[in-house]
N, C-alpha and C positions, 0 to 999 in steps of 0.2 A: 528633214533632220529634226528629231524631237528635242535636241539640245540647242537648236537655234534660238537666239534671243526672243524672237517673236513667238516661237512655240512655247518657250518657258513662260512668257508673260501671259499667254492665252490660258495655259494650265493654271497659273497662279490666280487668274481671275475666277476660276471655278472653285477655288478654296477647297481643294480635296483634303479629306482626312487621311486618306491612304491611296497610294497608287499601286495597282497590281498589274503585272505583265505575265504573259504566257507565250512562249516560243517567239519572243520579240527579238528582232535581229540587230538592235542597236544597244550600245552601252549608255546608261544614264550617267551624266556627269554630276558633279557635286551639287550645283545649284538645284538641279531637279531632285536629287536624292534627299536633300534637306528641306524640300518645300513642304511636303505633307507632315502634319503633326505626328502621325503614326508611321512615317517613313514609307519606303517602297518595298514591296515584296514580289517574289517571282515564283511561279510554279514551273518546276523543271521535271522533265520526263525521265528521271533515273533516280537511283538510290545514291544520292550524293554522299561522299565525294567522288563516287564512281561516275565516269562519263560527264565531266564538265564539258560544256561546249555546244557546238551547233547541231550535232546529229546523234543524240544519245540513243534514240530508238533504233536507228540504222546500225549503230555500232553494236548494240546488244544482239541483234539478229546475226550480223556478220561474225561475231565472236562465239556464236553458239550458246549464249547464255540461256539458262533454264527458267529464270524469273527476273522480273524488274519491278519498278514501282514509280512513285512520284515523290518529289520533295518540295516543300514550301520553305523558301529562305528569305531572310531579310537581305536586301540588296546592298552591295558595297561597290567599290570602285573596280574590283577585279571581275574576272569571268566566272560567274556562278560560284563564287568563293565565300559568300556570306554565311552567317550562322543559320542553323536549321531551326525552323519553327515547328515543322511537322514532317514526318517521313513515314512512308508505308511500312508498318511493322512486318518483319520477316514472315510471320505466320499468315499475313494477309497479302503477301506479295502477288503480283500479277504473273501468272504462268505464261511462258512463251511456248506456244505449241509448235509442232513440226511443220504445220501448214501456215503459220503466221507470216504475213508480209509486213512491210513497214506501215502500210495503210491500215491493216486490220488491228495491229498492235497499238498504233497511234489512236485509233478510235476508242479502244477500251481505256487507254490511259487518259484520254481527254475527259471521259465520264468520271473516272476516279479523281483526276486532278481538279475538275470543277467542284466536286463534292468537298475535297480537302481544302480547296481555296475558300469556298463558302464558309466552312466551319472555322477556318483560321481567321477570316475577317470578322465573323461573329464573336469569336473569343477576344479578338483585339478590341472590338467595340464595347464588349461587356467587361473588359478589364480582367479577364481570367486566362489570358494566354500565358502558357508556361514560358519561362525564360529561354531565349534561344541558345542552342548548343553549337559551339564552334565545330567546324569540320575538321576531321582528322587529316592533317596534311600528309601524313605518311601513306595514306591510301588513295591519293588523288590519281585519277586517270583522265585522259582528254579524249573527247569524241570530236574528231576533226570534221570540218565541213566537207561533204562529199560532192564530187562533180559528176556530171552525166557520164563521163568516160569511165568512171568507177564501175558502171554497170556492164562494161564490156567483159565478156567471159574469157578467161585464160584457160583454154581447153586442156593444158597440161597440168592444171591444178588438181589436187585430190577432189574426189566427188563431193565431199562435205563442203568444201569451199565453193564449188560450182553451184551446189544446191542453195547455199545461203546467199550467194550473189543473185541468183534468180529471185529469191524471195525479197531481197533488199531493193532490187531494181523494179520500180513501178511503171516506168515508161520505156519499155524495151524498144519500142518502135523508134523512139527518139535517138536510141543508141545505134540505129542501123541494123538491129537484129530483127529479122522478119521470119526466120524459120530456125527451128532447133530440132535437129535429128540426132539424138544422143542415145547411146547405150551406156549405162553405168557399169563400169568394170569393177568398181570398188564400192561395195555397199556395207562394208564392215562397220558395225556400230549403229546401223540404221534399224529402226523398228519397222514393223510391217503394218500396212494399212488394213482396212476391213476385208480386202480381197486377197490378202496374203502376199502383196507385192511390196518391194522396197518403196519407201516414201518418195524417193527421188524420181522414180520413173513416171508416176501419174502427174507429178508437178510439172515435169518437163513436157509431158504430152499436152497439158493444158496451155503451157506457154507457147507451144508450137502453133497454136491456133490464133495467136495474135496477128 
């Protein structure tokens, strides 16, 4: 527990100028938030206030989003609700490709987030960081924490939902899925791959080999 008294005292002994967290599963309490002279900042893998919470990358894939990005925020007492120090500009947003999985998209966002976090820390140190911008509370959405059972496929769902579930679930074997024999009956709205086949079919073929 990072908020335990012994943990807080250990961090205090390091005399940090700033604390930065990425994909950290705990809330920082007031004593820790107020400890560094430049405060605490968080790199979040979404374009806040969209997808506050535990699984923003998974949520973006499941909802069929076309792009996403990263946000650097000053941490507060709530869940990812702090003012924004930096956010991926729309013109530079990370495209979500039809073949992206949670892992592949997370990998690209990790590189983008690392660069953004480094620049933000440098700006803070140099005293040239722009004032933080409050999040628009009218546009908030929540990315809930996903469970392994969320990877189970509901075969009566539309093909688009099945395809996104396959891309989201990275450990299908843990879900008891060892074979996928599927014929997509509804490929409306899907582009074709280089071989002229609907995107869903080659994806499920690859997953059947797990």
